[in-house]
N, C-alpha and C positions, 0 to 999 in steps of 0.2 A: 222472694227471689227464687226463680225456677232454675233447675239444673240445665246446663248447656247441652244442646243436642250431641249425641254420641256419633262420632264419625265411624265409618265402616272399617277404618284401619286399626281401631282399638277394640278391646274386648267389650262386648255389650254387657251391661250390668242393670240390676234393678234401680230405677230412678231415685229411690229414697236415699241411696248411699252416695250420691254424686257431689254433694255440697261440701264435703270435708274429707281430707285424706285419711283421717282416723276411721271414718265411716266406711270408706272403700276397703281399708285393710281388714276391718271387722267383717264386712260382707264377704270378702274373698277368702279369708282364712278361717272363719268360724261360723257365721250365721247360716243356719240350715243344715249343718253337718250333724249326723246322728251322734249324740253325746251320751256316753254310758258310764262315765267316771262319776262316782257319788259326790266327790268334793266339788267337781265342776258343776254338777247339776244343782247342788246346794248354792254355790256362788251365783249362778245365773238366776235362780229363783229369788234370792235375796236382792240382787241388783234390779231385777224387773220390778220388785215391790218398791225399791227405793226410787224408781222412776216415777211413781204415781204423782201426777200433777206437774211433772217436769218433762224435759225432752230426753231421749235416750242418749244423745250426744253429750249432754251434761254429765250423765252417769259414766259414760265411756271415758271421759276426760278425768274422772275421779277414780277410775277402777283400781289403779295401782295404789292409790291412797286407801281405798277400802280394804285391799288385800293386807296392807300393812296394819291398818287399824284393827281389823278383825282376824288377826292371826292366820292369814291366808285361808280364811273361811274354814278353819278347823272347828267343826260343829261341837266336838267334845269340849274344847277350850271355851268356846263362846257360851255354851250352856252353863258354865261355871263362873261367868263374869260377876264380879262383886258390884256393890253400889259405887265404890270408888272408881272402878273401871268404867261404869256407866257414865259417871260425871266427867271423866276424862274424855270420853267419846263425844259428849255434848260440847266440849270445848275444842274439838278437832275440826279445824277449818277445811281440812282436806276431804271431808265427807259431808253428806247432807245432814245438818244438825237438827233433825226433827225428833223430838222426844218419843213420839209414838212409833216411828219407824225403827229407831235404835232399840227400843224395848221389844218390838216385834221380832227383830233379828235374833235377840237372845231367846225369846220364847219359841221361835221357829226352829232354832237349833235343838231345843229340847224335844220338840215334836218330831223333828227329823231323825234324831237318835232312836226314838221309840219305833218309828217305821222301820229303820234298819234292823232293830231287834226283832220285830214281828215278821218281816219279809226276807230277812237275810241281807238285803241291800235296798237302798232307796231307788236305785235304777230298776230293779225288778218290780217294785210297786208302781212307780210313776209311768213306766212305758206301757202298762196295761191300759192306760187311758187312750193310747194310740193303737191298741190291738197288737202291741209287740213289735211293730215295724212302721217305718215312715209312710205317711199318706202323701202320695204325689198328686198335687193339684195342677191344674193347667190354666192359671190365670194369665190373661193377655195384658192386663194393666193393673196398676195398684188399686184403682177404684173398685175392682171386682173382689178384692180380698176382704173377707168379713172380719169384724173386730172380735168376734167370739163365735163359738160353735157349740153343738151339743156336747162334744167331747170336753171342751174347756169348761163348760157349765158343770159337767160331772166332776171334773178334777177340782174345780173351785169348791163345790159342795163338800167333797170328801176331805179336802185339805182343811177347810174351816172346821169340819166336825172333829178333826184330829188336833185342833188347837192352833193351826197356822193363821196368820193375819197378813194383810196386804196381799191377798191372793184372789182378788176378784176375777171374774171370768175373762175379762179383757187382758188382765195381767197374765193369766194362765195361758191364753192363746199366744201372747207374745213370747212366753216361755217355750211353748211348743214349737213355735217358729224358730227360735234361737237354737234350740237343742235338736232340731232336725226331726221332731216327731211328725211334723208336716213339712213338706217341701213347697214353700211359697215363693221360690224364685220364679219370676214371670217367664213366660215363653220367650225365648231369645237370649236370656241371660246365660252367660257361659258357665256359671256355677251350677245351674239347673241340670245341664247335660252331665256334669261330673257326678252330681248326687244321684241321678237316675242310674248311671252305670254302677255306682256303689251299691245301691239297693238291689239291683239286678244280680250282682255277683254274690251278695249276701244270701239272696233267696236261693240261688243255685247251690251254694254251700250247704244251706239248711236241707235242701232237697236231697243232696248226695249223702247227707248224714242220717237220712231216714227220720227226719223230724227235728233235728237240730238241738237235741238236749245238751250236747257238748260243744255247740258252736256259739260263740259270743253273739249277742244281739247286734253288735256293731263293731267298727274298727277300734282297736285299742289305742288310746291317746295318752300323751304325757300329762303332767300336772297342769300345764297351761291349756290343755284341750286339743293340742295339735300333734298329729302323728309325725314320727321322725321323717318319713319319706315326704310328707307334705311340707315339713319345715325346709327340706332340701330343695324342693321344687319351687318354693316361693322366692328363692334367691334369684331365680331366672325369670320371674313373672314380669309381664308388661305392666 
């Protein structure tokens, strides 16, 4: 089933999100926005891994269940999960009950904490694979977007070396897209223009600060990854 053509009277969006209202909301409110909150970065990395062999819409529909089952992706708590907790997760119908994926989530939490300890934050570590700022691509269609890149290959290799699992290069590139390390909104998508302006304003702020040591790498967001002003603006969205 193909998405219906978009009329000129509605906002133009990337075609992949048009088949489900949940997809549209995720596309409009989160996908491709620079994310620098450690908890959110961990959540998205785990969810991207959970998607392996499945569709992203399947994971999105289970996202709230994942947050409840995994203590809102508190890596410290997850790293201490007991065998009893593991068994309870295997019985939880609200998540993907895959033994390897659940075990990997626990192990990934431990590796995540080690990176925080080494680099000060996971954000500081992971954004280095994007050179510290979003890469703005100019794809005209979904067919042009690659499933992996040299940057995602490097991320995959280093994460695996540090003990992460379910972090293949394709998963890493999806993670980079989701967290705004790359702007893969196609030309014509309304979100693309917003993100380009965000990146431009960030670069100007860094320039004014003489290198930007005290300027955040990106917008500050709440625990759900959405900034307060964005939350207000979405109430009036088309």
